[in-house]
C-alpha positions as CSV (number, residue, x, y, z in Angstrom):
1,X,24.3,39.5,-1.3
2,X,23.2,42.8,-2.9
3,X,20.2,43.0,-0.6
4,X,22.3,42.4,2.5
5,X,24.7,45.2,1.4
6,X,21.7,47.4,0.9
7,X,20.3,46.7,4.4
8,X,23.8,47.3,5.9
9,X,24.0,50.6,4.1
10,X,20.6,51.6,5.4
11,X,21.7,50.9,9.0
12,X,25.0,52.7,8.5
13,X,23.0,55.6,7.1
14,X,20.7,55.5,10.2
15,X,23.6,55.6,12.6
16,X,25.9,58.0,10.9
17,X,26.5,61.2,13.0
18,X,27.2,63.2,9.8
19,X,23.6,62.7,8.7
20,X,22.0,63.1,12.2
21,X,19.4,65.6,11.2
22,X,18.3,63.6,8.2
23,X,18.2,60.4,10.4
24,X,16.0,62.2,12.9
25,X,13.6,63.1,10.1
26,X,13.5,59.5,8.9
27,X,13.1,58.1,12.4
28,X,10.3,60.7,13.1
29,X,8.5,59.6,9.9
30,X,8.8,55.9,10.9
31,X,7.4,56.7,14.3
32,X,4.3,58.2,12.8
33,X,3.3,54.7,11.8
34,X,1.5,53.5,8.7
35,X,4.8,52.3,7.2
36,X,6.0,48.9,6.0
37,X,9.6,48.2,6.9
38,X,11.1,45.3,5.0
39,X,14.1,43.4,6.3
40,X,15.0,40.3,4.4
41,X,17.3,38.6,7.1
42,X,20.6,39.2,8.7
43,X,23.9,37.9,7.4
44,X,23.8,34.2,6.4
45,X,27.0,33.3,4.5
46,X,26.7,31.9,1.0
47,X,24.0,32.2,-1.6
48,X,20.8,30.3,-1.9
49,X,20.1,27.0,-0.3
50,X,21.3,23.5,-1.2
51,X,19.3,21.7,-3.9
52,X,18.0,19.2,-1.4
53,X,17.0,21.7,1.4
54,X,13.9,21.1,3.5
55,X,12.0,24.2,4.6
56,X,11.2,22.4,7.9
57,X,14.8,21.3,8.7
58,X,17.2,24.1,9.6
59,X,20.2,21.8,9.2
60,X,19.5,21.6,5.4
61,X,19.4,25.4,5.0
62,X,21.8,28.4,4.9
63,X,21.6,29.9,8.3
64,X,22.8,33.0,10.2
65,X,26.4,33.2,11.2
66,X,27.5,34.7,14.5
67,X,27.8,38.0,12.7
68,X,24.2,37.6,11.5
69,X,23.0,37.1,15.1
70,X,24.9,40.2,16.1
71,X,23.3,42.1,13.2
72,X,19.9,40.8,14.3
73,X,20.4,42.1,17.8
74,X,21.6,45.4,16.5
75,X,18.4,45.7,14.4
76,X,16.2,45.1,17.5
77,X,18.3,47.5,19.5
78,X,17.9,50.2,16.8
79,X,14.1,49.9,17.1
80,X,14.2,50.0,20.9
81,X,16.7,52.8,21.2
82,X,14.6,55.0,18.8
83,X,11.3,53.9,20.5
84,X,9.9,52.7,17.1
85,X,6.8,50.7,17.8
86,X,5.1,48.3,15.3
87,X,2.0,46.2,15.2
88,X,3.3,43.0,13.7
89,X,6.4,41.3,12.6
90,X,6.1,38.7,9.8
91,X,8.8,36.2,8.8
92,X,9.0,33.8,6.0
93,X,9.4,30.1,6.8
94,X,13.2,30.0,6.2
95,X,15.2,29.5,9.4
96,X,17.5,32.4,8.8
97,X,14.5,34.7,8.5
98,X,12.8,33.3,11.6
99,X,16.0,33.6,13.6
100,X,16.5,37.2,12.5
101,X,13.0,38.0,13.6
102,X,13.3,36.1,16.9
103,X,16.5,37.8,17.9
104,X,15.6,41.3,16.7
105,X,11.9,41.4,17.8
106,X,11.2,38.3,19.8
107,X,7.5,38.1,18.8
108,X,6.8,37.4,15.2
109,X,4.4,35.4,13.0
110,X,5.6,33.1,10.3
111,X,3.9,33.5,6.9
112,X,4.2,31.5,3.7
113,X,5.5,34.1,1.3
114,X,6.8,31.6,-1.2
115,X,3.3,31.4,-2.8
116,X,4.0,35.0,-4.2
117,X,7.2,34.0,-6.0
118,X,6.6,33.5,-9.7
């Protein structure tokens, strides 16, 4: 939940008219390329997955809510509105992550990031 709050704060920060000059500087830096932008996933109520979840079965996982789908669309709209291009979008194999990527960016590649968790 803390990471979601952090992501929401970042997007509030980006769209705040009070900080428009700073936002333009950040957007300008992102547009230069060579950056890694990490977005975990949009809003998926709850915490963690059930003990018996199956990575290949979305019905057993915690998934995006309707608000999460709206957030995903807003993320994609932000990139389009600001003409921020990117080379690749990667998603983990969790359904909420793939759905976020699909709604926000349409084209994405699924990667197995779980091998990096210790």
